[in-house]
N, C-alpha and C positions, 0 to 999 in steps of 0.2 A: 217754595214749600215741599215742591218735587224735585228736590235735591237728594234727599236720602234714598237708600234702594227701600225702605218701608213703604213708601208711595209709588215707586217708579215700578217696581215689579208686578204689584197688582193689577196696575194703569196700564202696563204692557201686556199681560194676560187679559185684560179686559178687553182691550180693544182686539188684539188677535183675535179672542173667542167671538166678538160682533161680528167681524168680516168673515169668519170660520163659517158661524151659522148662518149669514145672509147669503153666501154662495152656496152652502148645501142646499140650503130651500129654493133656492132660483135655478140650481143644476136639475134638483129632483122636478119638480112642477116641468122644467124646459123638456127632460127626460121622457115624462108622462104624454107630456102634449105632442112630441115628435113619433113617440115608440110606441104608446098607447098604454094602457093600464094592467093588460094582462101578467106581467112579469115585473116586479118589483126593480127594474133595471136602474132606474136613479139612484137610489140606496146602493146598489151594487155597484155602479159608475164611480159614487164620491167614495164609496169604501178602497175601493180598488186604488183609484188616483191618489186617496189619502194616504195609503200604504207606500204609495210609489215616492210621494212627495214628502212624507216624513224620513223614508231613507235615504232619499237624497238630501235632504236637509241636514240631517244628523249626520251623514257622512261627509258630503263634500263641503256644504257652506260653513259649518261647524267646527271643521277641522283645518279649510282655509282659509277662512276669513276671522280677522280677527274681530268679532262683535260681542258685544258686551252680552252679559248673562240675562239683562232684561229683555233684549231682542232675542236671546235665542229660546227662552220661555215665553215671550208674545207668541213667536212662531209654535214650537212645540206643542207645551200646553194650552195655551190660547186658542190659535188659529187651528192645527192639525186636531186638537183636543174635540174643538166644537165642530169640525167640520166634516171628520170621521162619524160615522152614527150606528156604533154599534146598538143601540136601545132601539133605533129605526129598522136595523137589520133582526133583530129578535122579533119584534112587531110584526114585518110581513111576513118571517117565516110563519108564525103564528096564524097571521090572517090568510095564509094560504091552507095550511092544515084546517083549519075551520070550514072554508070553501071546500075541503075536499078534493086539494089539488095537492096530494101527497106527493107524487113525483117531481113536480114544480118546487114543493118545497125544499125537500129533499137535495133537488139539483142547486137551488138558491142557496141553501143553508151551505151546504159542503163545498160547492163550487167559489161561495165568497172567501169562504174562510180558506181554501188551499190556493185561491188566486192571490189572496191578500197576501199571504208569506211570500209568494213566489215576485208579488209587485215591491215589495220591500225589500226585497234582496236584489230586485232588478235596479229599484233606486239605488240602490247603495253600490251596487255592482255599477254603474253608471256615473255616478261621481267619481269612482276610485279611478277610473280611464280618464277622465279629467285632468286628475293630476299631473 
């Protein structure tokens, strides 16, 4: 039944998505527990590590290893697609604005976006150094 790409690809993406979503959930909870609720550090942490991980994976793993397309899609689309939290990022920024924390909202919104690009580039650069 799972011998054709028709079934393997959606299954691989689904398995990656479940693991990415669960890791995001527990990291966000843990960050709030350990670091407090004043700044959405959990969302920021997840987005930055996700950007780094995706940059690293697509540069090093996909180029160096001969992985099946199902595994590549399971990790990139499934895992990282559900692990990173753009919608949560926007909701956290709006929540800060609603509570009149304009400077914190601006710092979070711009900081995450700028650092996210830097983390993606850092992950890619790190992978290239491993070659």
